[in-house]
C-alpha positions, -999 to +999 in steps of 0.1 A: +564-469+324+526-469+319+501-457+345+489-494+349+497-521+348+529-511+366+560-534+372+557-561+398+587-568+421+604-602+419+596-611+455+559-605+448+560-627+417+577-654+437+550-652+465+523-655+439+540-685+424+536-705+456+512-735+454+476-724+455+456-727+487+419-730+491+400-697+495+379-711+524+408-726+544+421-713+578+454-706+561+439-682+537+416-666+563+447-657+583+463-641+552+431-622+544+430-608+580+466-596+577+458-580+543+428-562+556+448-545+583+475-536+558+449-521+535+435-500+564+471-487+569+475-477+533+440-462+530+446-444+563+412-455+576+396-473+605+367-485+582+365-518+564+383-520+531+364-544+508+383-566+484+367-573+450+378-596+422+376-570+395+394-541+379+390-507+396+359-500+375+341-528+395+347-508+427+335-477+409+303-494+398+297-507+433+302-472+447+272-462+427+249-492+429+252-498+466+245-463+478+220-447+453+185-453+439+171-446+405+163-409+401+188-398+427+211-369+419+248-372+419+274-345+413+301-358+389+334-340+381+343-347+345+378-335+336+390-365+317+383-401+306+377-414+341+355-386+354+334-393+324+332-429+335+316-419+368+289-401+348+284-431+325+280-455+354+254-433+370+234-429+338+235-467+332+216-472+365+192-443+361+210-419+385+208-383+374+244-373+369+249-335+373+282-329+354+307-304+365+329-302+334+365-292+338+388-285+309+411-315+303+444-309+320+429-286+346+420-291+382+386-286+398+382-256+422+366-265+455+343-235+455+327-249+423+316-280+443+304-258+471+283-237+448+267-267+431+258-283+465+242-250+476+223-244+444+210-280+438+192-296+467+191-333+473+224-343+458+232-378+473+268-382+462+298-363+449+321-384+426+356-372+417+391-385+410+420-380+433+437-372+401+426-376+365+449-403+351+441-394+315+454-359+319+478-360+349+458-333+368+455-336+406+423-327+424+420-310+459+405-340+477+410-326+513+393-293+505+364-309+487+360-335+515+356-307+541+329-291+520+309-323+514+312-333+551+289-303+559+260-321+540+248-351+562+228-367+534+256-365+508+285-389+505+320-380+491+334-407+467+369-406+454+385-427+426+420-432+439+427-462+416+461-448+404+466-424+434+465-446+465+500-453+477+515-425+455+508-394+477+490-386+509+453-394+509+439-394+544+406-412+539+391-406+574+407-372+582+396-358+548+360-371+552+362-394+522+331-417+525+341-441+498+377-445+484+382-469+456+415-483+442+430-511+422+458-536+424+477-528+392+489-492+400+510-481+430+502-514+448+525-531+424+504-561+415+489-575+383+454-564+374+425-582+391+418-567+425+397-537+434+393-521+468+367-499+485+368-483+519+333-474+532+324-450+560+296-453+585+279-423+567+279-443+535+267-475+551+237-455+564+229-445+528+234-480+517+205-492+539+179-472+518+195-476+484+175-496+459+197-499+428+202-535+417+234-553+425+245-589+429+282-596+425+292-561+436+270-562+468+291-544+493+270-554+523+275-591+514+312-585+511+314-567+544+296-596+561+320-621+546+350-599+555+340-600+591+347-638+589+380-633+571+365-645+539+352-632+506+316-635+494+327-654+463+359-671+451+388-649+461+418-642+438+440-662+461+474-657+443+468-619+440+459-616+477+491-636+486+510-611+465+492-582+481+503-596+515+539-593+504+534-558+490+518-545+521+546-558+543+570-539+521+549-507+523+546-509+561+584-515+564+592-485+543+565-463+557+540-441+539+559-408+544+590-423+529+571-437+499+553-404+493+587-385+494+602-411+470+574-408+445+575-370+447+613-371+438+607-394+409+579-371+397+600-340+400+629-356+381+607-367+353+591-333+350+624-315+351+637-338+324+608-332+300+609-295+306+646-294+298+638-309+264+616-279+257+584-299+263+553-287+282+532-305+308+496-311+299+485-305+335+507-276+344+487-260+372+483-291+394+503-321+382+501-355+399+531-373+414+519-406+398+525-397+362+537-370+339+514-361+310+533-343+283+521-322+253+535-336+220+557-311+201+541-293+172+540-315+141+545-348+161+517-372+169+519-383+205+510-419+195+541-419+173+562-411+204+547-440+222+553-463+192+589-455+186+598-457+223+582-491+226+592-507+193+627-492+188+639-486+224+619-511+245+603-486+268+565-487+271+547-455+280+510-445+274+494-422+249+465-398+252+428-410+254+398-397+236+401-359+229+438-360+241+448-389+217+477-379+196+481-346+215+499-360+246+519-389+259+522-401+295+551-415+316+543-431+349+567-432+378+546-449+405+551-483+422+581-505+416+601-479+397+634-463+406+657-435+395+673-454+368+640-464+353+632-427+349+666-420+334+662-449+309+627-436+300+640-400+294+669-413+274+645-433+252+622-403+249+651-381+237+662-407+211+626-413+200+619-376+196+651-371+176+640-400+153+607-382+148+624-350+137+622-330+169+653-307+173+668-318+206+700-317+226+706-353+235+712-357+272+695-325+283+665-343+298+687-370+315+710-343+329+680-324+344+667-355+360+701-365+374+705-331+389+672-336+408+684-371+420+718-358+431+703-332+455 
């Protein structure tokens, strides 16, 4: 029940266990062509979706190096661990990262972006998260996209690594120029694949960008993708698994998946609140995970440890300044109602072991009430 890697369905594991095929064969090219169309469906885009053999951070790095030059200015929203990563990547390549710092657990207000773009001329890119996985706070992607769209020389880049496939993200309609994601989250695969959809506006900026790149050369990948191939050795088994996952997603439909994820999220949040616990991201919580403030006198890492070691349920702790203060339960991907109930039950028992006064069953009851509606 961690926000990545998430569980993988048996049928996906079986597909990936098939005998390996060559990554330059006609058989694999046909699979890749089908996967590309499936990714466009999930991204809700008509643009190419590049497939990289990397974690999501590889796509993040490529979203900087392929579109900017040393000395360019980029607006970076830093409201958690992964917003800080955008800034670190920019700085590593000599891009001037103009930080918009947001209190951890809070969302960014669109007007803050608008003011920054008005006051600081020459900003080439705006980098944000769809939600900040380290805090559970969701960001207003559509509203920010509408603002950035008014600036022809500025691209809008969204890290949707743990958001894509969880809730509605309309890449094209919301004017997202680059959307990046990863395989090990709501796409229900092992780690190893990263994805990036790229708009025509962004490709125009790419033509004049001078930052160095080799492996994460998006233009090279795009050229290969047009031939139903990868620029380098593809992660064949993962892409075969992705083919299986995308078939399932198309069969179920995005709206049904989003509604299901919202229900799992509401049940989890109702459960933890029934235990007297508070959400870390109260004002705009994500449907992908629930970040919970540890009770007074209890270290969040101890909650993670007792749930994993005594009750066999793995959740995630806090990171950096939130370490020890929170713990996080994911409910995206190949997870169902009973997984949530088991996790809440283990949480109740773990908290009781740690000395938290609790009414056993209260959290489970609240979640079941959501599920029974």
